[in-house]
C-alpha positions as CSV (number, residue, x, y, z in Angstrom):
1,M,191.9,110.1,-5.8
2,E,190.3,112.1,-8.5
3,T,187.2,114.0,-8.2
4,R,184.2,113.2,-10.3
5,E,184.8,116.1,-12.6
6,E,188.3,115.0,-13.2
7,L,187.3,111.3,-13.9
8,L,184.7,112.5,-16.3
9,L,187.4,114.5,-18.2
10,A,189.7,111.4,-18.2
11,L,186.8,109.4,-19.5
12,Q,186.3,112.1,-22.3
13,V,189.8,111.6,-23.5
14,V,189.4,107.7,-23.8
15,E,186.1,108.3,-25.6
16,K,187.8,110.8,-28.1
17,W,190.5,108.1,-28.7
18,E,187.7,105.6,-29.4
19,K,186.0,107.9,-31.8
20,D,189.4,108.5,-33.6
21,Q,190.1,104.9,-34.2
22,K,190.7,104.5,-37.9
23,D,190.3,101.6,-40.5
24,L,193.2,99.2,-41.0
25,W,195.9,99.9,-43.7
26,F,195.8,98.2,-47.0
27,W,198.5,95.9,-46.1
28,E,196.8,95.0,-42.8
29,K,193.8,94.1,-44.5
30,L,195.9,91.5,-46.6
31,G,195.9,89.4,-43.4
32,R,192.3,89.3,-43.4
33,L,192.3,87.1,-46.7
34,P,190.6,83.7,-46.5
35,F,192.8,81.2,-44.7
36,A,192.7,78.8,-47.6
37,L,194.6,81.6,-49.7
38,L,197.0,82.2,-47.0
39,D,197.8,78.4,-46.8
40,K,198.9,78.5,-50.5
41,V,201.1,81.3,-50.4
42,T,202.6,81.1,-46.8
43,P,205.8,79.1,-46.6
44,K,205.6,76.0,-44.4
45,F,207.9,77.0,-41.7
46,V,205.9,80.3,-41.2
47,Q,202.7,78.3,-41.0
48,E,204.3,76.1,-38.4
49,K,205.6,79.1,-36.4
50,V,201.9,80.7,-36.5
51,G,200.7,77.3,-35.2
52,Q,203.2,77.6,-32.4
53,V,201.8,81.0,-31.7
54,L,198.3,79.9,-31.6
55,D,199.1,76.9,-29.3
56,E,201.0,79.0,-26.7
57,M,198.5,82.0,-26.7
58,I,195.8,79.5,-26.0
59,S,197.9,77.9,-23.2
60,Y,198.7,81.4,-21.9
61,V,195.0,82.2,-21.5
62,E,194.1,78.9,-20.0
63,T,197.2,78.9,-17.3
64,G,199.4,81.8,-17.9
65,G,202.2,79.3,-18.8
66,R,205.7,80.5,-19.3
67,Y,204.6,83.9,-20.4
68,L,203.1,85.0,-17.1
69,T,204.8,88.1,-15.7
70,S,205.6,89.0,-12.2
71,S,204.2,92.1,-10.7
72,Q,207.1,92.7,-8.4
73,G,209.0,95.1,-10.8
74,I,205.8,97.2,-11.4
75,V,204.8,97.4,-7.9
76,E,208.3,98.6,-7.0
77,K,208.0,101.2,-9.7
78,F,204.9,102.6,-8.2
79,E,206.4,102.6,-4.8
80,K,209.2,105.1,-6.1
81,K,206.5,107.1,-8.0
82,T,204.4,107.5,-5.0
83,G,206.8,107.4,-2.1
84,T,204.9,104.6,-0.5
85,A,205.9,101.3,0.4
86,P,205.2,98.4,0.5
87,L,202.3,98.4,-2.0
88,T,200.3,95.6,-3.3
89,L,199.0,95.2,-6.9
90,E,195.4,95.8,-5.6
91,Q,196.7,99.0,-3.9
92,V,198.3,100.1,-7.4
93,G,194.7,100.1,-8.7
94,Q,194.0,103.0,-6.2
95,V,196.9,105.0,-7.4
96,P,195.9,108.3,-9.1
97,L,195.3,107.8,-13.0
98,A,198.1,110.3,-13.8
99,I,200.6,108.2,-12.1
100,Q,199.2,105.0,-13.7
101,N,199.2,106.6,-17.3
102,E,202.8,107.8,-16.8
103,V,204.0,104.3,-15.9
104,A,202.0,102.5,-18.6
105,R,203.8,105.0,-21.1
106,E,207.1,104.3,-19.7
107,Y,206.6,100.4,-20.1
108,A,205.3,100.9,-23.5
109,K,208.1,103.1,-24.9
110,A,210.6,100.7,-23.5
111,R,209.1,97.8,-25.0
112,S,208.4,99.6,-28.4
113,T,212.0,100.4,-28.7
114,F,213.2,97.0,-28.0
115,A,210.7,95.6,-30.5
116,T,212.1,98.1,-33.2
117,I,215.7,96.5,-32.5
118,Q,214.4,93.1,-32.5
119,G,212.6,93.4,-35.7
120,A,215.5,95.2,-37.6
121,T,217.8,92.6,-36.3
122,T,215.8,89.5,-37.3
123,G,214.9,91.2,-40.5
124,I,218.5,90.9,-41.6
125,G,218.5,87.2,-42.0
126,G,215.0,86.9,-43.9
127,L,213.9,83.4,-43.9
128,F,216.4,82.1,-41.4
129,T,215.9,84.7,-38.6
130,L,211.9,85.0,-38.9
131,A,211.6,81.7,-37.3
132,I,213.0,83.3,-34.4
133,D,211.3,86.6,-34.7
134,I,207.9,85.3,-34.5
135,P,207.8,83.5,-31.2
136,M,209.9,86.5,-29.6
137,L,207.3,89.1,-30.8
138,L,204.7,86.9,-29.3
139,G,206.3,86.9,-25.9
140,L,206.9,90.6,-26.2
141,S,203.2,91.3,-27.1
142,L,202.0,89.2,-24.3
143,K,204.5,90.8,-21.8
144,V,203.4,94.6,-22.6
145,L,199.8,93.5,-22.4
146,Q,200.4,92.2,-18.8
147,E,202.5,95.1,-17.9
148,V,199.8,97.7,-18.9
149,C,197.3,95.5,-17.2
150,M,199.1,95.7,-13.9
151,C,199.8,99.4,-14.2
152,Y,196.0,99.9,-13.6
153,G,196.1,97.4,-10.7
154,F,194.5,94.6,-12.6
155,D,195.9,90.8,-12.1
156,P,197.0,88.7,-15.2
157,Q,197.0,85.9,-12.8
158,D,193.3,86.0,-12.8
159,K,192.1,84.2,-16.0
160,S,189.4,86.6,-16.9
161,E,192.2,89.3,-17.3
162,R,194.0,87.0,-19.7
163,V,190.7,86.8,-21.6
164,F,190.3,90.5,-21.5
165,M,193.8,90.6,-23.2
166,I,192.2,88.6,-26.2
167,K,189.6,91.4,-26.4
168,V,192.6,93.9,-26.8
169,L,194.3,91.8,-29.4
170,Q,191.0,91.4,-31.2
171,F,190.5,95.4,-31.1
172,S,194.0,95.9,-32.2
173,S,193.7,93.8,-35.4
174,S,190.0,94.5,-36.3
175,D,188.9,96.9,-39.0
176,Y,187.0,100.1,-38.4
177,V,183.5,98.1,-38.2
178,G,185.0,95.4,-35.8
179,K,186.3,98.2,-33.5
180,Q,183.1,100.0,-33.3
181,A,181.2,96.8,-32.7
182,I,183.6,96.0,-30.0
183,L,183.4,99.3,-28.3
184,S,179.5,99.3,-28.4
185,E,179.4,95.9,-26.3
186,E,177.9,96.3,-22.9
187,R,180.6,95.6,-20.3
188,S,178.2,92.9,-18.7
189,Q,178.5,91.0,-22.1
190,L,182.1,91.4,-22.5
191,F,183.2,87.9,-21.2
192,S,180.0,86.1,-22.3
193,Q,180.8,87.3,-25.9
194,L,184.2,86.0,-25.7
195,Q,183.1,82.4,-25.4
196,G,184.8,81.9,-28.8
197,W,188.1,83.4,-28.0
198,R,190.0,80.7,-29.6
199,E,188.7,81.8,-32.8
200,V,189.8,85.3,-31.9
201,V,193.3,83.9,-31.3
202,L,193.4,82.1,-34.5
203,I,192.6,85.0,-36.6
204,H,195.1,87.1,-34.9
205,A,197.7,84.5,-35.3
206,E,197.0,84.3,-39.1
207,N,197.1,88.0,-39.6
208,F,200.3,88.0,-37.5
209,G,202.0,85.4,-39.7
210,W,201.0,87.1,-42.9
211,K,202.4,90.4,-41.9
212,K,205.7,88.9,-41.0
213,L,206.0,87.5,-44.7
214,F,207.2,91.2,-45.6
215,Q,210.4,90.5,-43.8
216,L,211.4,87.7,-46.2
217,I,212.1,90.5,-48.8
218,P,216.0,90.8,-49.1
219,V,217.5,93.9,-47.4
220,A,213.9,95.5,-47.1
221,G,213.1,93.0,-44.3
222,I,215.2,94.9,-42.0
223,V,212.8,98.1,-42.4
224,F,209.8,96.0,-42.6
225,G,210.8,94.0,-39.4
226,A,211.5,97.2,-37.4
227,Y,208.3,99.0,-38.4
228,L,206.0,96.0,-38.1
229,N,207.4,95.0,-34.5
230,R,207.4,98.6,-33.4
231,K,203.8,99.1,-34.7
232,T,202.4,95.9,-33.4
233,I,203.7,96.8,-29.8
234,E,202.7,100.6,-30.0
235,D,199.2,99.7,-31.2
236,L,198.9,96.9,-28.5
237,A,200.2,99.0,-25.6
238,E,197.9,102.1,-26.6
239,T,194.9,99.8,-27.0
240,A,195.5,98.1,-23.7
241,S,196.2,101.4,-21.9
242,M,192.8,102.9,-23.2
243,M,190.8,100.0,-22.5
244,Y,192.1,99.1,-19.0
245,R,192.1,103.0,-18.2
246,K,188.4,103.1,-19.1
247,R,187.7,100.3,-16.7
248,R,189.4,101.9,-13.9
249,I,187.6,105.3,-14.6
250,L,184.2,103.6,-14.7
251,E,184.8,101.8,-11.5
252,R,185.7,104.9,-9.8
253,L,182.7,106.7,-11.0
254,Q,180.6,103.9,-9.8
255,V,182.2,104.4,-6.4
256,E,181.5,108.1,-6.6
257,M,177.7,107.4,-7.2
258,V,177.4,105.0,-4.1
């Protein structure tokens, strides 16, 4: 395990990342337009797919549904990294941070590469393939969130962890003010302040649908699709890694103080 000094240095890295968080790009802010306006400019089939995303995300938070990821593969990867077997997911939470960070980066890189290829491929067909891309990207987003969650020894089988993922989604799609507000919350207030998590999911789904409209542009849809999908997964993975890493660091520092 890390020393207190090493944990404090690791915490400084996360806090520096928090301070470096910037505002949203202009095109990302377009997704924050009033929903009534979005309804007027968004094709019906995209609205239907966004509605599907909303329903499935809510179902995921409530029950895990068909998007719940097994921990077996991640546990096996940690067994190879540490040379220790068998391990449980709880024991993965006790693995040194350096190894947790390394495995989380490996999963994020693999999912980002897949998302880029997926976005470019579905961007070719514009209107026809966009209907396929939206639910696929949802599944990939939830998958990478769960993988990062488990890389730090937390269990997405626990509903409270799935609710925490909504906080990650909220952070990744918030502007600068919103991000700072999230970071300033007391940890003890985290879940009580997410009682309206369905609204957070709705906002994320609406923003998500607006961004995908860029893929309807002929030819350019390939570039937009590849970029948007890659950026979505990269941002989610980085945010999840930092937020879960901070939780693990603070827990270990708390143990050091006992």
